[in-house]
PDB file of N, CA, C and O in Angstrom:
ATOM      1  N   UNK A   1      82.279 215.037 181.169  1.00  0.00           N
ATOM      2  CA  UNK A   1      82.622 214.279 179.986  1.00  0.00           C
ATOM      3  C   UNK A   1      84.146 214.201 179.894  1.00  0.00           C
ATOM      4  O   UNK A   1      84.827 215.223 179.976  1.00  0.00           O
ATOM      5  N   UNK A   2      84.674 213.007 179.726  1.00  0.00           N
ATOM      6  CA  UNK A   2      86.120 212.853 179.618  1.00  0.00           C
ATOM      7  C   UNK A   2      86.519 212.820 178.146  1.00  0.00           C
ATOM      8  O   UNK A   2      85.778 212.320 177.300  1.00  0.00           O
ATOM      9  N   UNK A   3      87.698 213.358 177.855  1.00  0.00           N
ATOM     10  CA  UNK A   3      88.186 213.420 176.483  1.00  0.00           C
ATOM     11  C   UNK A   3      89.164 212.281 176.230  1.00  0.00           C
ATOM     12  O   UNK A   3      89.937 211.894 177.107  1.00  0.00           O
ATOM     13  N   UNK A   4      89.111 211.758 175.017  1.00  0.00           N
ATOM     14  CA  UNK A   4      90.028 210.693 174.612  1.00  0.00           C
ATOM     15  C   UNK A   4      91.183 211.351 173.882  1.00  0.00           C
ATOM     16  O   UNK A   4      90.969 212.086 172.918  1.00  0.00           O
ATOM     17  N   UNK A   5      92.393 211.099 174.326  1.00  0.00           N
ATOM     18  CA  UNK A   5      93.572 211.671 173.691  1.00  0.00           C
ATOM     19  C   UNK A   5      94.536 210.552 173.337  1.00  0.00           C
ATOM     20  O   UNK A   5      94.492 209.469 173.919  1.00  0.00           O
ATOM     21  N   UNK A   6      95.402 210.827 172.383  1.00  0.00           N
ATOM     22  CA  UNK A   6      96.388 209.827 171.980  1.00  0.00           C
ATOM     23  C   UNK A   6      97.579 209.856 172.914  1.00  0.00           C
ATOM     24  O   UNK A   6      97.907 210.891 173.495  1.00  0.00           O
ATOM     25  N   UNK A   7      98.211 208.728 173.050  1.00  0.00           N
ATOM     26  CA  UNK A   7      99.395 208.628 173.901  1.00  0.00           C
ATOM     27  C   UNK A   7     100.670 208.869 173.109  1.00  0.00           C
ATOM     28  O   UNK A   7     101.759 208.940 173.679  1.00  0.00           O
ATOM     29  N   UNK A   8     100.532 208.997 171.774  1.00  0.00           N
ATOM     30  CA  UNK A   8     101.702 209.185 170.921  1.00  0.00           C
ATOM     31  C   UNK A   8     101.650 210.560 170.272  1.00  0.00           C
ATOM     32  O   UNK A   8     100.597 211.193 170.197  1.00  0.00           O
ATOM     33  N   UNK A   9     102.793 211.000 169.813  1.00  0.00           N
ATOM     34  CA  UNK A   9     102.824 212.247 169.075  1.00  0.00           C
ATOM     35  C   UNK A   9     102.395 211.991 167.643  1.00  0.00           C
ATOM     36  O   UNK A   9     102.520 210.871 167.149  1.00  0.00           O
ATOM     37  N   UNK A  10     101.898 212.999 166.981  1.00  0.00           N
ATOM     38  CA  UNK A  10     101.448 212.866 165.599  1.00  0.00           C
ATOM     39  C   UNK A  10     102.628 212.569 164.687  1.00  0.00           C
ATOM     40  O   UNK A  10     103.738 213.053 164.911  1.00  0.00           O
ATOM     41  N   UNK A  11     102.381 211.779 163.669  1.00  0.00           N
ATOM     42  CA  UNK A  11     103.404 211.440 162.681  1.00  0.00           C
ATOM     43  C   UNK A  11     103.123 212.257 161.435  1.00  0.00           C
ATOM     44  O   UNK A  11     102.003 212.254 160.926  1.00  0.00           O
ATOM     45  N   UNK A  12     104.124 212.952 160.947  1.00  0.00           N
ATOM     46  CA  UNK A  12     103.929 213.759 159.745  1.00  0.00           C
ATOM     47  C   UNK A  12     103.986 212.873 158.509  1.00  0.00           C
ATOM     48  O   UNK A  12     104.526 211.767 158.539  1.00  0.00           O
ATOM     49  N   UNK A  13     103.423 213.375 157.436  1.00  0.00           N
ATOM     50  CA  UNK A  13     103.367 212.601 156.196  1.00  0.00           C
ATOM     51  C   UNK A  13     104.753 212.289 155.656  1.00  0.00           C
ATOM     52  O   UNK A  13     104.967 211.201 155.122  1.00  0.00           O
ATOM     53  N   UNK A  14     105.691 213.201 155.779  1.00  0.00           N
ATOM     54  CA  UNK A  14     107.025 212.962 155.224  1.00  0.00           C
ATOM     55  C   UNK A  14     107.740 211.824 155.953  1.00  0.00           C
ATOM     56  O   UNK A  14     108.531 211.101 155.347  1.00  0.00           O
ATOM     57  N   UNK A  15     107.470 211.664 157.235  1.00  0.00           N
ATOM     58  CA  UNK A  15     108.085 210.557 157.974  1.00  0.00           C
ATOM     59  C   UNK A  15     107.529 209.216 157.506  1.00  0.00           C
ATOM     60  O   UNK A  15     108.256 208.223 157.462  1.00  0.00           O
ATOM     61  N   UNK A  16     106.270 209.183 157.163  1.00  0.00           N
ATOM     62  CA  UNK A  16     105.640 207.929 156.713  1.00  0.00           C
ATOM     63  C   UNK A  16     106.142 207.530 155.332  1.00  0.00           C
ATOM     64  O   UNK A  16     106.454 206.362 155.103  1.00  0.00           O
ATOM     65  N   UNK A  17     106.224 208.477 154.416  1.00  0.00           N
ATOM     66  CA  UNK A  17     106.549 208.150 153.043  1.00  0.00           C
ATOM     67  C   UNK A  17     108.008 207.772 152.853  1.00  0.00           C
ATOM     68  O   UNK A  17     108.335 207.071 151.896  1.00  0.00           O
ATOM     69  N   UNK A  18     108.882 208.210 153.727  1.00  0.00           N
ATOM     70  CA  UNK A  18     110.291 207.840 153.600  1.00  0.00           C
ATOM     71  C   UNK A  18     110.487 206.344 153.765  1.00  0.00           C
ATOM     72  O   UNK A  18     111.340 205.758 153.098  1.00  0.00           O
ATOM     73  N   UNK A  19     109.727 205.723 154.627  1.00  0.00           N
ATOM     74  CA  UNK A  19     109.894 204.301 154.890  1.00  0.00           C
ATOM     75  C   UNK A  19     109.018 203.427 154.003  1.00  0.00           C
ATOM     76  O   UNK A  19     109.031 202.205 154.156  1.00  0.00           O
ATOM     77  N   UNK A  20     108.259 204.010 153.084  1.00  0.00           N
ATOM     78  CA  UNK A  20     107.342 203.234 152.253  1.00  0.00           C
ATOM     79  C   UNK A  20     107.976 202.709 150.976  1.00  0.00           C
ATOM     80  O   UNK A  20     107.358 201.902 150.282  1.00  0.00           O
ATOM     81  N   UNK A  21     109.163 203.131 150.649  1.00  0.00           N
ATOM     82  CA  UNK A  21     109.824 202.655 149.441  1.00  0.00           C
ATOM     83  C   UNK A  21     110.209 201.185 149.614  1.00  0.00           C
ATOM     84  O   UNK A  21     110.719 200.799 150.665  1.00  0.00           O
ATOM     85  N   UNK A  22     109.967 200.362 148.585  1.00  0.00           N
ATOM     86  CA  UNK A  22     110.352 198.956 148.694  1.00  0.00           C
ATOM     87  C   UNK A  22     111.867 198.797 148.664  1.00  0.00           C
ATOM     88  O   UNK A  22     112.574 199.558 148.003  1.00  0.00           O
ATOM     89  N   UNK A  23     112.339 197.821 149.375  1.00  0.00           N
ATOM     90  CA  UNK A  23     113.775 197.543 149.391  1.00  0.00           C
ATOM     91  C   UNK A  23     114.146 196.752 148.145  1.00  0.00           C
ATOM     92  O   UNK A  23     113.276 196.281 147.412  1.00  0.00           O
ATOM     93  N   UNK A  24     115.424 196.615 147.919  1.00  0.00           N
ATOM     94  CA  UNK A  24     115.879 195.824 146.778  1.00  0.00           C
ATOM     95  C   UNK A  24     115.429 194.378 146.870  1.00  0.00           C
ATOM     96  O   UNK A  24     115.074 193.768 145.861  1.00  0.00           O
ATOM     97  N   UNK A  25     115.442 193.828 148.079  1.00  0.00           N
ATOM     98  CA  UNK A  25     115.007 192.440 148.265  1.00  0.00           C
ATOM     99  C   UNK A  25     113.519 192.290 147.960  1.00  0.00           C
ATOM    100  O   UNK A  25     113.097 191.288 147.383  1.00  0.00           O
ATOM    101  N   UNK A  26     112.728 193.286 148.347  1.00  0.00           N
ATOM    102  CA  UNK A  26     111.293 193.228 148.056  1.00  0.00           C
ATOM    103  C   UNK A  26     111.030 193.326 146.555  1.00  0.00           C
ATOM    104  O   UNK A  26     110.162 192.631 146.027  1.00  0.00           O
ATOM    105  N   UNK A  27     111.777 194.185 145.872  1.00  0.00           N
ATOM    106  CA  UNK A  27     111.633 194.295 144.419  1.00  0.00           C
ATOM    107  C   UNK A  27     112.049 193.007 143.723  1.00  0.00           C
ATOM    108  O   UNK A  27     111.415 192.597 142.750  1.00  0.00           O
ATOM    109  N   UNK A  28     113.107 192.364 144.209  1.00  0.00           N
ATOM    110  CA  UNK A  28     113.536 191.084 143.643  1.00  0.00           C
ATOM    111  C   UNK A  28     112.474 190.009 143.846  1.00  0.00           C
ATOM    112  O   UNK A  28     112.237 189.188 142.960  1.00  0.00           O
ATOM    113  N   UNK A  29     111.838 190.016 145.013  1.00  0.00           N
ATOM    114  CA  UNK A  29     110.777 189.040 145.288  1.00  0.00           C
ATOM    115  C   UNK A  29     109.588 189.266 144.356  1.00  0.00           C
ATOM    116  O   UNK A  29     108.977 188.307 143.885  1.00  0.00           O
ATOM    117  N   UNK A  30     109.260 190.524 144.092  1.00  0.00           N
ATOM    118  CA  UNK A  30     108.162 190.829 143.172  1.00  0.00           C
ATOM    119  C   UNK A  30     108.516 190.363 141.766  1.00  0.00           C
ATOM    120  O   UNK A  30     107.686 189.764 141.081  1.00  0.00           O
ATOM    121  N   UNK A  31     109.754 190.637 141.331  1.00  0.00           N
ATOM    122  CA  UNK A  31     110.191 190.198 140.003  1.00  0.00           C
ATOM    123  C   UNK A  31     110.145 188.681 139.867  1.00  0.00           C
ATOM    124  O   UNK A  31     109.771 188.160 138.815  1.00  0.00           O
ATOM    125  N   UNK A  32     110.521 187.975 140.921  1.00  0.00           N
ATOM    126  CA  UNK A  32     110.505 186.513 140.878  1.00  0.00           C
ATOM    127  C   UNK A  32     109.085 185.980 140.789  1.00  0.00           C
ATOM    128  O   UNK A  32     108.857 184.898 140.249  1.00  0.00           O
ATOM    129  N   UNK A  33     108.132 186.734 141.315  1.00  0.00           N
ATOM    130  CA  UNK A  33     106.746 186.263 141.340  1.00  0.00           C
ATOM    131  C   UNK A  33     105.933 186.767 140.144  1.00  0.00           C
ATOM    132  O   UNK A  33     104.769 186.393 140.002  1.00  0.00           O
ATOM    133  N   UNK A  34     106.514 187.601 139.287  1.00  0.00           N
ATOM    134  CA  UNK A  34     105.775 188.181 138.169  1.00  0.00           C
ATOM    135  C   UNK A  34     105.168 187.153 137.208  1.00  0.00           C
ATOM    136  O   UNK A  34     104.047 187.379 136.752  1.00  0.00           O
ATOM    137  N   UNK A  35     105.827 186.048 136.871  1.00  0.00           N
ATOM    138  CA  UNK A  35     105.158 185.075 135.996  1.00  0.00           C
ATOM    139  C   UNK A  35     103.859 184.538 136.602  1.00  0.00           C
ATOM    140  O   UNK A  35     102.881 184.320 135.887  1.00  0.00           O
ATOM    141  N   UNK A  36     103.854 184.329 137.904  1.00  0.00           N
ATOM    142  CA  UNK A  36     102.641 183.851 138.576  1.00  0.00           C
ATOM    143  C   UNK A  36     101.586 184.950 138.555  1.00  0.00           C
ATOM    144  O   UNK A  36     100.413 184.679 138.299  1.00  0.00           O
ATOM    145  N   UNK A  37     101.990 186.170 138.820  1.00  0.00           N
ATOM    146  CA  UNK A  37     101.045 187.293 138.827  1.00  0.00           C
ATOM    147  C   UNK A  37     100.418 187.468 137.451  1.00  0.00           C
ATOM    148  O   UNK A  37      99.206 187.651 137.336  1.00  0.00           O
ATOM    149  N   UNK A  38     101.239 187.414 136.411  1.00  0.00           N
ATOM    150  CA  UNK A  38     100.708 187.562 135.043  1.00  0.00           C
ATOM    151  C   UNK A  38      99.748 186.433 134.687  1.00  0.00           C
ATOM    152  O   UNK A  38      98.698 186.673 134.091  1.00  0.00           O
ATOM    153  N   UNK A  39     100.101 185.219 135.044  1.00  0.00           N
ATOM    154  CA  UNK A  39      99.231 184.080 134.748  1.00  0.00           C
ATOM    155  C   UNK A  39      97.902 184.205 135.492  1.00  0.00           C
ATOM    156  O   UNK A  39      96.846 183.909 134.933  1.00  0.00           O
ATOM    157  N   UNK A  40      97.954 184.641 136.748  1.00  0.00           N
ATOM    158  CA  UNK A  40      96.716 184.805 137.510  1.00  0.00           C
ATOM    159  C   UNK A  40      95.873 185.946 136.955  1.00  0.00           C
ATOM    160  O   UNK A  40      94.644 185.879 136.985  1.00  0.00           O
ATOM    161  N   UNK A  41      96.523 186.999 136.445  1.00  0.00           N
ATOM    162  CA  UNK A  41      95.774 188.093 135.823  1.00  0.00           C
ATOM    163  C   UNK A  41      95.095 187.618 134.538  1.00  0.00           C
ATOM    164  O   UNK A  41      93.962 188.009 134.259  1.00  0.00           O
ATOM    165  N   UNK A  42      95.771 186.786 133.761  1.00  0.00           N
ATOM    166  CA  UNK A  42      95.165 186.235 132.545  1.00  0.00           C
ATOM    167  C   UNK A  42      93.950 185.373 132.884  1.00  0.00           C
ATOM    168  O   UNK A  42      92.927 185.439 132.203  1.00  0.00           O
ATOM    169  N   UNK A  43      94.065 184.571 133.931  1.00  0.00           N
ATOM    170  CA  UNK A  43      92.935 183.747 134.362  1.00  0.00           C
ATOM    171  C   UNK A  43      91.773 184.632 134.800  1.00  0.00           C
ATOM    172  O   UNK A  43      90.624 184.380 134.439  1.00  0.00           O
ATOM    173  N   UNK A  44      92.069 185.649 135.564  1.00  0.00           N
ATOM    174  CA  UNK A  44      91.026 186.562 136.017  1.00  0.00           C
ATOM    175  C   UNK A  44      90.359 187.261 134.841  1.00  0.00           C
ATOM    176  O   UNK A  44      89.138 187.417 134.827  1.00  0.00           O
ATOM    177  N   UNK A  45      91.142 187.683 133.856  1.00  0.00           N
ATOM    178  CA  UNK A  45      90.565 188.304 132.657  1.00  0.00           C
ATOM    179  C   UNK A  45      89.626 187.344 131.936  1.00  0.00           C
ATOM    180  O   UNK A  45      88.540 187.736 131.511  1.00  0.00           O
ATOM    181  N   UNK A  46      90.042 186.094 131.798  1.00  0.00           N
ATOM    182  CA  UNK A  46      89.199 185.102 131.132  1.00  0.00           C
ATOM    183  C   UNK A  46      87.910 184.858 131.912  1.00  0.00           C
ATOM    184  O   UNK A  46      86.856 184.649 131.311  1.00  0.00           O
ATOM    185  N   UNK A  47      87.982 184.882 133.226  1.00  0.00           N
ATOM    186  CA  UNK A  47      86.789 184.683 134.041  1.00  0.00           C
ATOM    187  C   UNK A  47      85.870 185.896 134.001  1.00  0.00           C
ATOM    188  O   UNK A  47      84.647 185.751 134.016  1.00  0.00           O
ATOM    189  N   UNK A  48      86.450 187.086 133.950  1.00  0.00           N
ATOM    190  CA  UNK A  48      85.635 188.308 133.893  1.00  0.00           C
ATOM    191  C   UNK A  48      84.859 188.380 132.586  1.00  0.00           C
ATOM    192  O   UNK A  48      83.725 188.857 132.559  1.00  0.00           O
ATOM    193  N   UNK A  49      85.461 187.912 131.514  1.00  0.00           N
ATOM    194  CA  UNK A  49      84.794 187.955 130.211  1.00  0.00           C
ATOM    195  C   UNK A  49      83.458 187.223 130.252  1.00  0.00           C
ATOM    196  O   UNK A  49      82.494 187.671 129.632  1.00  0.00           O
ATOM    197  N   UNK A  50      83.383 186.116 130.965  1.00  0.00           N
ATOM    198  CA  UNK A  50      82.164 185.298 130.972  1.00  0.00           C
ATOM    199  C   UNK A  50      81.311 185.513 132.220  1.00  0.00           C
ATOM    200  O   UNK A  50      80.409 184.721 132.495  1.00  0.00           O
ATOM    201  N   UNK A  51      81.581 186.562 132.970  1.00  0.00           N
ATOM    202  CA  UNK A  51      80.877 186.741 134.234  1.00  0.00           C
ATOM    203  C   UNK A  51      79.380 187.016 134.040  1.00  0.00           C
ATOM    204  O   UNK A  51      78.571 186.670 134.901  1.00  0.00           O
ATOM    205  N   UNK A  52      79.014 187.631 132.919  1.00  0.00           N
ATOM    206  CA  UNK A  52      77.608 187.981 132.719  1.00  0.00           C
ATOM    207  C   UNK A  52      76.970 187.281 131.521  1.00  0.00           C
ATOM    208  O   UNK A  52      75.953 187.737 130.998  1.00  0.00           O
ATOM    209  N   UNK A  53      77.562 186.187 131.098  1.00  0.00           N
ATOM    210  CA  UNK A  53      76.993 185.435 129.979  1.00  0.00           C
ATOM    211  C   UNK A  53      77.337 183.963 130.120  1.00  0.00           C
ATOM    212  O   UNK A  53      78.187 183.581 130.925  1.00  0.00           O
ATOM    213  N   UNK A  54      76.682 183.168 129.347  1.00  0.00           N
ATOM    214  CA  UNK A  54      76.982 181.739 129.322  1.00  0.00           C
ATOM    215  C   UNK A  54      78.274 181.530 128.536  1.00  0.00           C
ATOM    216  O   UNK A  54      78.381 181.984 127.397  1.00  0.00           O
ATOM    217  N   UNK A  55      79.251 180.852 129.127  1.00  0.00           N
ATOM    218  CA  UNK A  55      80.529 180.655 128.419  1.00  0.00           C
ATOM    219  C   UNK A  55      80.363 179.798 127.171  1.00  0.00           C
ATOM    220  O   UNK A  55      79.671 178.780 127.187  1.00  0.00           O
ATOM    221  N   UNK A  56      81.001 180.223 126.101  1.00  0.00           N
ATOM    222  CA  UNK A  56      81.028 179.423 124.882  1.00  0.00           C
ATOM    223  C   UNK A  56      82.134 178.381 125.024  1.00  0.00           C
ATOM    224  O   UNK A  56      82.880 178.386 126.003  1.00  0.00           O
ATOM    225  N   UNK A  57      82.233 177.503 124.057  1.00  0.00           N
ATOM    226  CA  UNK A  57      83.298 176.497 124.077  1.00  0.00           C
ATOM    227  C   UNK A  57      84.668 177.167 124.038  1.00  0.00           C
ATOM    228  O   UNK A  57      85.605 176.706 124.690  1.00  0.00           O
ATOM    229  N   UNK A  58      84.786 178.248 123.278  1.00  0.00           N
ATOM    230  CA  UNK A  58      86.044 178.993 123.220  1.00  0.00           C
ATOM    231  C   UNK A  58      86.381 179.598 124.583  1.00  0.00           C
ATOM    232  O   UNK A  58      87.540 179.584 125.000  1.00  0.00           O
ATOM    233  N   UNK A  59      85.376 180.128 125.274  1.00  0.00           N
ATOM    234  CA  UNK A  59      85.595 180.692 126.611  1.00  0.00           C
ATOM    235  C   UNK A  59      86.062 179.612 127.590  1.00  0.00           C
ATOM    236  O   UNK A  59      86.967 179.839 128.394  1.00  0.00           O
ATOM    237  N   UNK A  60      85.443 178.453 127.513  1.00  0.00           N
ATOM    238  CA  UNK A  60      85.812 177.345 128.399  1.00  0.00           C
ATOM    239  C   UNK A  60      87.262 176.940 128.153  1.00  0.00           C
ATOM    240  O   UNK A  60      88.008 176.694 129.101  1.00  0.00           O
ATOM    241  N   UNK A  61      87.662 176.870 126.885  1.00  0.00           N
ATOM    242  CA  UNK A  61      89.047 176.520 126.565  1.00  0.00           C
ATOM    243  C   UNK A  61      90.021 177.598 127.033  1.00  0.00           C
ATOM    244  O   UNK A  61      91.104 177.293 127.532  1.00  0.00           O
ATOM    245  N   UNK A  62      89.628 178.862 126.870  1.00  0.00           N
ATOM    246  CA  UNK A  62      90.481 179.969 127.305  1.00  0.00           C
ATOM    247  C   UNK A  62      90.707 179.908 128.817  1.00  0.00           C
ATOM    248  O   UNK A  62      91.828 180.106 129.285  1.00  0.00           O
ATOM    249  N   UNK A  63      89.651 179.638 129.577  1.00  0.00           N
ATOM    250  CA  UNK A  63      89.769 179.544 131.039  1.00  0.00           C
ATOM    251  C   UNK A  63      90.609 178.331 131.424  1.00  0.00           C
ATOM    252  O   UNK A  63      91.438 178.412 132.331  1.00  0.00           O
ATOM    253  N   UNK A  64      90.400 177.219 130.747  1.00  0.00           N
ATOM    254  CA  UNK A  64      91.171 176.010 131.048  1.00  0.00           C
ATOM    255  C   UNK A  64      92.662 176.228 130.776  1.00  0.00           C
ATOM    256  O   UNK A  64      93.507 175.814 131.570  1.00  0.00           O
ATOM    257  N   UNK A  65      92.984 176.880 129.649  1.00  0.00           N
ATOM    258  CA  UNK A  65      94.393 177.180 129.347  1.00  0.00           C
ATOM    259  C   UNK A  65      94.991 178.133 130.371  1.00  0.00           C
ATOM    260  O   UNK A  65      96.143 177.978 130.777  1.00  0.00           O
ATOM    261  N   UNK A  66      94.208 179.110 130.780  1.00  0.00           N
ATOM    262  CA  UNK A  66      94.701 180.073 131.772  1.00  0.00           C
ATOM    263  C   UNK A  66      94.964 179.372 133.100  1.00  0.00           C
ATOM    264  O   UNK A  66      95.959 179.663 133.764  1.00  0.00           O
ATOM    265  N   UNK A  67      94.088 178.455 133.494  1.00  0.00           N
ATOM    266  CA  UNK A  67      94.317 177.695 134.733  1.00  0.00           C
ATOM    267  C   UNK A  67      95.593 176.867 134.642  1.00  0.00           C
ATOM    268  O   UNK A  67      96.355 176.779 135.604  1.00  0.00           O
ATOM    269  N   UNK A  68      95.818 176.261 133.481  1.00  0.00           N
ATOM    270  CA  UNK A  68      97.054 175.482 133.299  1.00  0.00           C
ATOM    271  C   UNK A  68      98.285 176.366 133.400  1.00  0.00           C
ATOM    272  O   UNK A  68      99.300 175.965 133.969  1.00  0.00           O
ATOM    273  N   UNK A  69      98.194 177.588 132.839  1.00  0.00           N
ATOM    274  CA  UNK A  69      99.329 178.505 132.924  1.00  0.00           C
ATOM    275  C   UNK A  69      99.596 178.927 134.363  1.00  0.00           C
ATOM    276  O   UNK A  69     100.752 179.082 134.757  1.00  0.00           O
ATOM    277  N   UNK A  70      98.541 179.114 135.151  1.00  0.00           N
ATOM    278  CA  UNK A  70      98.720 179.455 136.566  1.00  0.00           C
ATOM    279  C   UNK A  70      99.424 178.309 137.285  1.00  0.00           C
ATOM    280  O   UNK A  70     100.379 178.529 138.030  1.00  0.00           O
ATOM    281  N   UNK A  71      98.951 177.091 137.059  1.00  0.00           N
ATOM    282  CA  UNK A  71      99.582 175.938 137.704  1.00  0.00           C
ATOM    283  C   UNK A  71     101.035 175.784 137.272  1.00  0.00           C
ATOM    284  O   UNK A  71     101.904 175.493 138.095  1.00  0.00           O
ATOM    285  N   UNK A  72     101.299 175.978 135.988  1.00  0.00           N
ATOM    286  CA  UNK A  72     102.671 175.857 135.488  1.00  0.00           C
ATOM    287  C   UNK A  72     103.563 176.958 136.072  1.00  0.00           C
ATOM    288  O   UNK A  72     104.723 176.708 136.399  1.00  0.00           O
ATOM    289  N   UNK A  73     103.028 178.161 136.199  1.00  0.00           N
ATOM    290  CA  UNK A  73     103.815 179.254 136.772  1.00  0.00           C
ATOM    291  C   UNK A  73     104.130 178.985 138.242  1.00  0.00           C
ATOM    292  O   UNK A  73     105.244 179.237 138.699  1.00  0.00           O
ATOM    293  N   UNK A  74     103.147 178.473 138.976  1.00  0.00           N
ATOM    294  CA  UNK A  74     103.397 178.107 140.376  1.00  0.00           C
ATOM    295  C   UNK A  74     104.437 176.991 140.463  1.00  0.00           C
ATOM    296  O   UNK A  74     105.331 177.033 141.307  1.00  0.00           O
ATOM    297  N   UNK A  75     104.316 176.002 139.596  1.00  0.00           N
ATOM    298  CA  UNK A  75     105.278 174.899 139.583  1.00  0.00           C
ATOM    299  C   UNK A  75     106.686 175.405 139.294  1.00  0.00           C
ATOM    300  O   UNK A  75     107.645 175.028 139.968  1.00  0.00           O
ATOM    301  N   UNK A  76     106.798 176.265 138.283  1.00  0.00           N
ATOM    302  CA  UNK A  76     108.105 176.804 137.922  1.00  0.00           C
ATOM    303  C   UNK A  76     108.689 177.656 139.037  1.00  0.00           C
ATOM    304  O   UNK A  76     109.897 177.633 139.272  1.00  0.00           O
ATOM    305  N   UNK A  77     107.840 178.404 139.721  1.00  0.00           N
ATOM    306  CA  UNK A  77     108.328 179.227 140.828  1.00  0.00           C
ATOM    307  C   UNK A  77     108.845 178.353 141.964  1.00  0.00           C
ATOM    308  O   UNK A  77     109.890 178.642 142.548  1.00  0.00           O
ATOM    309  N   UNK A  78     108.122 177.298 142.272  1.00  0.00           N
ATOM    310  CA  UNK A  78     108.548 176.394 143.344  1.00  0.00           C
ATOM    311  C   UNK A  78     109.838 175.675 142.966  1.00  0.00           C
ATOM    312  O   UNK A  78     110.723 175.493 143.801  1.00  0.00           O
ATOM    313  N   UNK A  79     109.937 175.271 141.710  1.00  0.00           N
ATOM    314  CA  UNK A  79     111.137 174.568 141.242  1.00  0.00           C
ATOM    315  C   UNK A  79     112.299 175.507 140.962  1.00  0.00           C
ATOM    316  O   UNK A  79     113.424 175.055 140.751  1.00  0.00           O
ATOM    317  N   UNK A  80     112.039 176.803 140.958  1.00  0.00           N
ATOM    318  CA  UNK A  80     113.097 177.770 140.701  1.00  0.00           C
ATOM    319  C   UNK A  80     113.466 177.928 139.248  1.00  0.00           C
ATOM    320  O   UNK A  80     114.580 178.348 138.934  1.00  0.00           O
ATOM    321  N   UNK A  81     112.550 177.599 138.353  1.00  0.00           N
ATOM    322  CA  UNK A  81     112.843 177.677 136.928  1.00  0.00           C
ATOM    323  C   UNK A  81     112.041 178.749 136.231  1.00  0.00           C
ATOM    324  O   UNK A  81     111.927 178.722 135.005  1.00  0.00           O
ATOM    325  N   UNK A  82     111.472 179.704 136.975  1.00  0.00           N
ATOM    326  CA  UNK A  82     110.589 180.705 136.379  1.00  0.00           C
ATOM    327  C   UNK A  82     111.307 181.610 135.382  1.00  0.00           C
ATOM    328  O   UNK A  82     110.701 182.022 134.393  1.00  0.00           O
ATOM    329  N   UNK A  83     112.561 181.927 135.610  1.00  0.00           N
ATOM    330  CA  UNK A  83     113.286 182.830 134.728  1.00  0.00           C
ATOM    331  C   UNK A  83     113.959 182.148 133.563  1.00  0.00           C
ATOM    332  O   UNK A  83     114.528 182.827 132.707  1.00  0.00           O
ATOM    333  N   UNK A  84     113.916 180.830 133.496  1.00  0.00           N
ATOM    334  CA  UNK A  84     114.613 180.107 132.438  1.00  0.00           C
ATOM    335  C   UNK A  84     113.689 179.862 131.263  1.00  0.00           C
ATOM    336  O   UNK A  84     112.468 179.924 131.401  1.00  0.00           O
ATOM    337  N   UNK A  85     114.272 179.582 130.104  1.00  0.00           N
ATOM    338  CA  UNK A  85     113.458 179.269 128.943  1.00  0.00           C
ATOM    339  C   UNK A  85     112.803 177.916 129.121  1.00  0.00           C
ATOM    340  O   UNK A  85     113.331 177.035 129.799  1.00  0.00           O
ATOM    341  N   UNK A  86     111.660 177.768 128.511  1.00  0.00           N
ATOM    342  CA  UNK A  86     110.919 176.508 128.642  1.00  0.00           C
ATOM    343  C   UNK A  86     110.015 176.500 129.844  1.00  0.00           C
ATOM    344  O   UNK A  86     109.453 175.459 130.184  1.00  0.00           O
ATOM    345  N   UNK A  87     109.857 177.653 130.511  1.00  0.00           N
ATOM    346  CA  UNK A  87     108.976 177.756 131.668  1.00  0.00           C
ATOM    347  C   UNK A  87     107.549 177.923 131.230  1.00  0.00           C
ATOM    348  O   UNK A  87     107.189 177.558 130.111  1.00  0.00           O
ATOM    349  N   UNK A  88     106.728 178.478 132.108  1.00  0.00           N
ATOM    350  CA  UNK A  88     105.313 178.683 131.795  1.00  0.00           C
ATOM    351  C   UNK A  88     105.189 179.720 130.693  1.00  0.00           C
ATOM    352  O   UNK A  88     105.666 180.846 130.830  1.00  0.00           O
ATOM    353  N   UNK A  89     104.550 179.334 129.608  1.00  0.00           N
ATOM    354  CA  UNK A  89     104.365 180.265 128.485  1.00  0.00           C
ATOM    355  C   UNK A  89     102.916 180.381 128.145  1.00  0.00           C
ATOM    356  O   UNK A  89     102.554 181.117 127.227  1.00  0.00           O
TER     357      UNK A  89
END
């Protein structure tokens, strides 16, 4: 019976975690995308509410508004106006 061995040395946990911190550029990218993330979370919340029941008219309007906010947030992000007033609200 032949044994399978690794060709690399083991990596310790401390070596892995040192490189896992996000860089400043990555944090800036996350901040720039936060309006889109929030809008998508609101849409998901509205969809989860009606997942096990028939949506009421209020639920349908809530989902429709959330979809519009997602589209507006994506539009603002593409246009570069996400951080300015008058953006997706």
